[in-house]
C-alpha positions as CSV (number, residue, x, y, z in Angstrom):
1,X,-27.8,-45.4,-80.5
2,X,-30.1,-43.6,-78.0
3,X,-28.6,-41.3,-75.5
4,X,-27.6,-42.7,-72.1
5,X,-30.2,-41.6,-68.6
6,X,-28.4,-39.7,-66.8
7,X,-28.0,-41.7,-63.2
8,X,-30.3,-40.0,-60.7
9,X,-28.1,-37.9,-57.6
10,X,-28.2,-39.5,-54.2
11,X,-30.7,-37.5,-52.3
12,X,-28.7,-35.1,-50.0
13,X,-29.6,-35.4,-46.2
14,X,-30.9,-32.3,-44.6
15,X,-28.0,-30.8,-42.6
16,X,-28.9,-32.1,-38.6
17,X,-30.3,-29.0,-36.9
18,X,-28.1,-28.3,-33.8
19,X,-29.2,-29.7,-30.4
20,X,-30.9,-27.9,-27.2
21,X,-27.2,-28.4,-25.7
22,X,-25.2,-27.4,-28.3
23,X,-27.4,-24.1,-28.7
24,X,-26.6,-23.6,-25.3
25,X,-23.0,-24.2,-25.1
26,X,-22.6,-22.0,-28.0
27,X,-24.3,-19.1,-25.9
28,X,-22.4,-20.0,-22.5
29,X,-19.7,-19.9,-24.9
30,X,-20.4,-16.3,-26.2
31,X,-21.5,-14.8,-23.2
32,X,-18.8,-15.5,-20.9
33,X,-16.8,-14.3,-23.6
34,X,-18.1,-11.1,-24.4
35,X,-18.4,-10.5,-20.2
36,X,-14.8,-11.1,-20.0
37,X,-14.5,-8.6,-23.0
38,X,-16.1,-6.1,-21.1
39,X,-15.0,-6.1,-17.9
40,X,-11.5,-5.9,-19.3
41,X,-12.0,-3.0,-21.2
42,X,-14.3,-1.6,-17.9
43,X,-10.6,-2.0,-16.4
44,X,-8.9,-0.1,-18.9
45,X,-11.7,2.7,-18.7
46,X,-11.3,3.1,-14.8
47,X,-7.3,2.3,-15.1
48,X,-6.5,6.2,-14.8
49,X,-8.5,6.7,-11.4
50,X,-6.8,3.8,-10.7
51,X,-4.7,5.5,-7.6
52,X,-8.0,7.6,-6.4
53,X,-9.9,4.4,-6.2
54,X,-7.5,2.4,-4.6
55,X,-7.0,4.8,-1.5
56,X,-10.5,5.7,-1.5
57,X,-11.1,2.0,-0.7
58,X,-8.8,1.3,2.0
59,X,-10.2,4.5,3.4
60,X,-13.7,3.5,3.4
61,X,-12.2,0.1,5.1
62,X,-10.6,2.3,8.2
63,X,-13.6,4.2,9.0
64,X,-16.8,1.7,7.8
65,X,-16.9,0.8,12.1
66,X,-17.7,4.5,12.1
67,X,-19.3,5.0,9.7
68,X,-21.8,2.1,11.1
69,X,-22.0,3.8,14.4
70,X,-22.9,6.9,12.4
71,X,-26.1,5.6,10.5
72,X,-27.6,3.7,13.6
73,X,-27.4,7.7,15.2
74,X,-28.2,10.7,12.2
75,X,-30.3,7.9,10.7
76,X,-30.1,8.0,7.0
77,X,-28.0,6.6,4.5
78,X,-27.2,10.0,2.8
79,X,-26.8,11.8,5.6
80,X,-24.3,9.5,7.5
81,X,-21.7,9.2,4.0
82,X,-21.9,12.9,3.8
83,X,-20.5,12.9,7.4
84,X,-18.3,10.2,7.3
85,X,-16.5,11.6,4.0
86,X,-16.2,15.3,5.7
87,X,-15.0,13.2,8.2
88,X,-12.4,11.1,6.2
89,X,-11.4,14.1,4.3
90,X,-10.5,16.4,7.3
91,X,-8.5,13.5,8.7
92,X,-7.0,11.5,6.7
93,X,-7.0,12.8,2.7
94,X,-5.9,17.0,4.1
95,X,-3.3,16.2,5.8
96,X,-1.9,13.4,3.7
97,X,-2.2,16.0,1.0
98,X,-0.2,18.9,3.5
99,X,2.5,15.9,4.4
100,X,3.7,15.5,0.3
101,X,4.0,19.0,0.0
102,X,6.1,19.2,3.1
103,X,7.7,15.7,2.4
104,X,8.9,17.1,-1.2
105,X,10.2,20.0,-0.1
106,X,12.5,19.1,2.7
107,X,13.5,16.2,0.6
108,X,14.6,18.5,-2.3
109,X,16.9,20.3,0.4
110,X,18.2,17.6,2.4
111,X,19.7,15.6,-0.5
112,X,21.8,17.6,-2.2
113,X,23.3,17.7,1.5
114,X,23.2,14.5,1.8
115,X,24.8,13.6,-1.5
116,X,27.2,15.7,-0.7
117,X,28.0,14.2,2.7
118,X,28.6,10.9,1.1
119,X,31.0,12.7,-1.7
120,X,33.1,13.8,1.0
121,X,35.8,12.1,2.6
122,X,34.8,10.6,6.3
123,X,35.1,13.1,9.2
124,X,35.0,15.8,6.3
125,X,32.1,18.9,6.4
126,X,30.7,20.1,2.8
127,X,29.6,23.7,2.2
128,X,26.3,22.4,4.2
129,X,28.0,22.3,7.2
130,X,27.2,18.1,7.5
131,X,30.1,16.2,8.8
132,X,29.6,13.3,10.9
133,X,31.1,13.2,14.2
134,X,34.0,11.6,14.9
135,X,33.1,8.3,16.4
136,X,30.9,7.4,13.3
137,X,33.4,8.9,10.4
138,X,35.8,6.5,12.4
139,X,33.4,4.1,12.2
140,X,32.4,4.8,8.3
141,X,36.0,5.0,7.3
142,X,36.5,1.7,9.2
143,X,33.2,-0.1,7.0
144,X,34.7,1.1,3.3
145,X,38.2,-0.1,4.6
146,X,37.0,-3.5,5.0
147,X,34.6,-3.5,1.7
148,X,37.2,-2.3,-0.3
149,X,39.2,-5.2,0.2
150,X,36.2,-7.0,-1.3
151,X,36.1,-4.4,-3.9
152,X,33.0,-3.1,-2.6
153,X,33.0,0.6,-3.2
154,X,30.4,1.6,-0.4
155,X,30.7,5.0,-1.3
156,X,30.1,5.0,-4.9
157,X,26.6,2.3,-3.9
158,X,25.4,5.3,-1.7
159,X,25.8,8.2,-3.8
160,X,23.8,6.1,-6.1
161,X,21.7,5.0,-4.0
162,X,20.2,8.6,-2.5
163,X,21.0,9.8,-6.2
164,X,18.0,7.4,-7.5
165,X,15.5,8.6,-4.4
166,X,16.2,12.2,-4.4
167,X,15.6,11.6,-8.6
168,X,12.4,9.8,-7.6
169,X,11.0,12.6,-5.3
170,X,12.3,15.6,-7.8
171,X,10.3,13.4,-10.3
172,X,7.2,13.3,-8.2
173,X,7.2,17.0,-7.2
174,X,7.7,18.0,-11.0
175,X,4.7,15.6,-12.1
176,X,1.9,17.4,-9.4
177,X,3.3,20.5,-11.1
178,X,3.0,19.8,-13.9
179,X,-0.6,17.7,-13.9
180,X,-1.7,19.4,-11.8
181,X,-5.1,20.0,-13.4
182,X,-5.2,15.9,-13.3
183,X,-4.4,16.0,-9.9
184,X,-6.9,17.6,-8.6
185,X,-9.3,15.8,-10.7
186,X,-8.3,12.7,-9.0
187,X,-9.0,14.5,-5.1
188,X,-12.4,14.7,-6.5
189,X,-12.6,11.2,-7.5
190,X,-11.4,9.7,-4.1
191,X,-14.1,12.2,-2.2
192,X,-17.2,11.3,-4.7
193,X,-15.7,7.3,-4.6
194,X,-15.0,7.6,-0.6
195,X,-19.4,9.0,-0.7
196,X,-20.2,6.2,-2.3
197,X,-18.2,3.7,-1.1
198,X,-19.6,4.6,2.6
199,X,-23.2,4.7,1.4
200,X,-23.6,1.8,-1.3
201,X,-20.6,-0.4,0.1
202,X,-22.8,-3.2,1.5
203,X,-24.7,-3.0,-1.9
204,X,-21.9,-3.4,-3.8
205,X,-19.7,-5.9,-1.9
206,X,-23.7,-8.3,-2.1
207,X,-23.5,-7.8,-5.8
208,X,-20.0,-8.8,-6.8
209,X,-20.4,-11.6,-4.1
210,X,-23.8,-13.2,-6.2
211,X,-21.6,-13.6,-9.3
212,X,-19.0,-15.7,-7.4
213,X,-19.3,-19.5,-9.0
214,X,-19.4,-21.0,-5.6
215,X,-21.6,-22.5,-3.0
216,X,-23.4,-20.4,-0.7
217,X,-21.6,-21.4,2.4
218,X,-18.3,-21.1,1.0
219,X,-18.6,-17.9,-0.5
220,X,-19.2,-16.0,3.0
221,X,-16.2,-18.2,4.7
222,X,-14.4,-16.5,1.7
223,X,-15.8,-12.8,2.7
224,X,-15.2,-13.3,6.2
225,X,-12.1,-14.4,5.6
226,X,-11.1,-11.4,3.4
227,X,-12.8,-8.9,5.4
228,X,-10.9,-9.9,8.1
229,X,-7.4,-10.4,6.7
230,X,-7.6,-6.8,4.6
231,X,-9.3,-5.3,7.8
232,X,-6.9,-6.5,10.0
233,X,-3.7,-5.1,7.1
234,X,-5.5,-1.7,6.9
235,X,-6.5,-0.6,10.6
236,X,-3.4,-2.5,11.9
237,X,0.3,-1.7,9.8
238,X,-1.0,1.6,8.3
239,X,-2.8,3.0,11.3
240,X,0.1,2.2,13.5
241,X,2.9,3.0,11.1
242,X,1.2,6.7,10.4
243,X,0.9,7.0,14.4
244,X,4.7,6.0,15.2
245,X,5.6,8.3,12.4
246,X,3.8,11.3,13.3
247,X,5.1,10.7,17.3
248,X,8.9,10.8,15.6
249,X,8.2,14.0,14.0
250,X,7.0,15.3,16.9
251,X,9.5,14.4,18.7
252,X,12.2,15.7,16.3
253,X,10.6,18.7,15.5
254,X,10.6,19.5,19.5
255,X,14.5,18.5,20.1
256,X,15.1,20.5,16.7
257,X,16.4,18.1,14.6
258,X,16.7,18.9,10.9
259,X,14.1,17.8,7.8
260,X,11.6,16.7,10.8
261,X,9.3,15.7,8.3
262,X,11.4,13.8,6.4
263,X,12.3,12.2,9.7
264,X,9.1,11.3,10.9
265,X,8.1,9.2,6.8
266,X,11.0,7.1,7.2
267,X,10.1,6.0,10.6
268,X,6.5,5.6,9.3
269,X,7.9,3.2,6.7
270,X,10.3,1.5,8.4
271,X,7.5,0.9,11.0
272,X,6.6,-1.9,8.8
273,X,10.2,-3.5,9.2
274,X,10.3,-6.5,11.5
275,X,11.7,-6.5,14.9
276,X,13.9,-3.0,14.1
277,X,10.9,-1.4,12.9
278,X,10.6,2.7,14.0
279,X,14.3,2.2,16.0
280,X,15.8,2.3,12.8
281,X,15.5,6.0,12.6
282,X,15.3,7.6,15.9
283,X,17.6,5.6,17.5
284,X,20.6,6.8,14.9
285,X,19.1,9.9,15.3
286,X,19.4,10.2,19.1
287,X,22.7,8.4,19.5
288,X,24.5,11.2,16.2
289,X,23.0,14.3,18.6
290,X,24.7,12.6,21.8
291,X,28.1,12.1,19.4
292,X,27.6,16.1,18.3
293,X,27.6,17.1,21.3
294,X,23.7,17.9,21.9
295,X,23.6,15.7,25.4
296,X,20.0,16.5,26.4
297,X,18.4,16.5,22.9
298,X,19.8,12.8,22.0
299,X,18.3,11.4,25.6
300,X,15.2,13.5,24.9
301,X,15.0,11.4,21.4
302,X,15.8,8.1,23.0
303,X,13.4,7.7,25.7
304,X,11.1,9.6,23.3
305,X,11.7,6.8,20.6
306,X,11.7,3.8,23.0
307,X,8.7,4.9,25.0
308,X,6.0,6.6,23.0
309,X,7.0,5.5,19.7
310,X,7.8,2.5,19.9
311,X,5.7,1.2,22.4
312,X,2.6,3.1,20.6
313,X,2.7,-0.3,18.2
314,X,1.9,-2.4,20.7
315,X,-0.8,-0.8,21.8
316,X,-2.7,0.9,19.2
317,X,-2.1,-2.8,17.4
318,X,-3.6,-4.5,20.6
319,X,-6.9,-2.3,20.0
320,X,-7.2,-2.4,16.5
321,X,-7.1,-6.1,15.7
322,X,-7.5,-7.9,18.8
323,X,-8.4,-11.1,18.1
324,X,-8.1,-10.8,14.1
325,X,-6.0,-12.4,11.8
326,X,-2.6,-10.6,11.9
327,X,-1.0,-10.8,8.7
328,X,3.0,-11.3,9.4
329,X,5.1,-8.1,8.5
330,X,7.7,-10.0,7.4
331,X,5.1,-10.5,3.8
332,X,3.7,-7.0,4.6
333,X,6.8,-4.6,4.1
334,X,8.6,-6.7,0.3
335,X,4.7,-6.3,-0.4
336,X,4.3,-2.7,0.1
337,X,8.1,-2.0,-1.4
338,X,7.2,-4.3,-4.6
339,X,4.4,-2.8,-4.8
340,X,5.8,0.2,-5.4
341,X,8.5,-0.8,-7.8
342,X,5.2,-2.4,-9.9
343,X,2.2,0.0,-9.4
344,X,4.0,2.7,-8.2
345,X,3.0,4.6,-5.3
346,X,-0.1,3.3,-5.4
347,X,1.4,0.0,-4.7
348,X,2.2,0.9,-1.5
349,X,-1.6,0.3,-0.9
350,X,-2.2,-2.5,-3.4
351,X,1.1,-5.1,-2.7
352,X,-0.4,-5.4,1.2
353,X,-3.9,-6.4,0.1
354,X,-2.9,-8.7,-2.7
355,X,-0.6,-10.5,-0.5
356,X,-3.6,-10.5,2.0
357,X,-6.3,-12.1,-0.5
358,X,-3.7,-14.4,-1.5
359,X,-2.9,-15.5,2.4
360,X,-6.9,-15.6,2.6
361,X,-7.5,-18.3,-0.3
362,X,-4.4,-20.4,0.6
363,X,-6.4,-21.0,4.2
364,X,-10.0,-21.2,2.4
365,X,-7.9,-23.7,-0.1
366,X,-6.7,-25.7,2.7
367,X,-9.4,-26.0,5.4
368,X,-12.1,-26.7,2.0
369,X,-10.4,-28.2,-0.8
370,X,-6.9,-29.5,1.0
371,X,-7.6,-31.1,3.9
372,X,-10.5,-32.9,2.5
373,X,-8.8,-34.4,0.3
374,X,-6.2,-36.2,3.0
375,X,-6.8,-39.5,3.9
376,X,-8.4,-40.3,7.4
377,X,-5.7,-42.0,9.5
């Protein structure tokens, strides 16, 4: 019996080559993944300089209208950018650094006395000589008695808050001294970034806008809305708050009030609070002086605060953002506090900018998409 012949194996069909559309899809997927990864790595590399770059962006936005005029006057982007950078350095950066130094010095001196004031019974003066006037002492004792019925220890809450603020400021001062070289390097990065933002700002904006996958008309509207909103918040909120804080600090110094820099900074911060604003600082200081028997200083602070400090808000805000987008202070102030909580000191700038950008995108969405989706009446 002969061996059976092996059965022929079926021919294997050659593997189908991917089509041109499949290869294009794979290329896009790989490219977008690599592009996103490179963006992520670039953000990690630049993250140590986030505060300096954010501050440089804010300073550039504030001074850019002046820089545009300098470009027409002196000619040449390098010369105009150099002049604008020097001007920003003299007007903003150096005074701000001096303010931070004075503020930390006053805070380290005042918080032990404030802590002692809250730890003493109402009306009693501690070793620092701090004591509330009789009227305010009775008012403070009445509030504590009322809240005690609800099992709320107002003195303990106030002491804990003062302790947290004092520790934060002390930590900032210690961090600056400990990392002095890094602080100097951040300042150098800040100045260099301001120069290049002035010189190459329009080119950078056009390059970023060119990467946005939107219709050209929508992209122009996005940029217009963002520029309008961001400029309004930066040039109105921070400039007016800084002006009010400076005017209040000058008034406190002239009236002989202790710690004028700290009180001026508190005025600038609370100037962003809706409705009450800067009056939350200068009014209690003026009333404290009146109840303490310093009638001239108290009346002077109240008049200066009502006329110069609070009225400057309406005047400067009108000059800066007349006809431009107004960002509600009800969103601005929580944005600053929340930004500081999330990002640290840089959050005072990042928080409001994020909120302003969100509002701009919400307006664009409503105008371009939501309104088109509604059926006609």
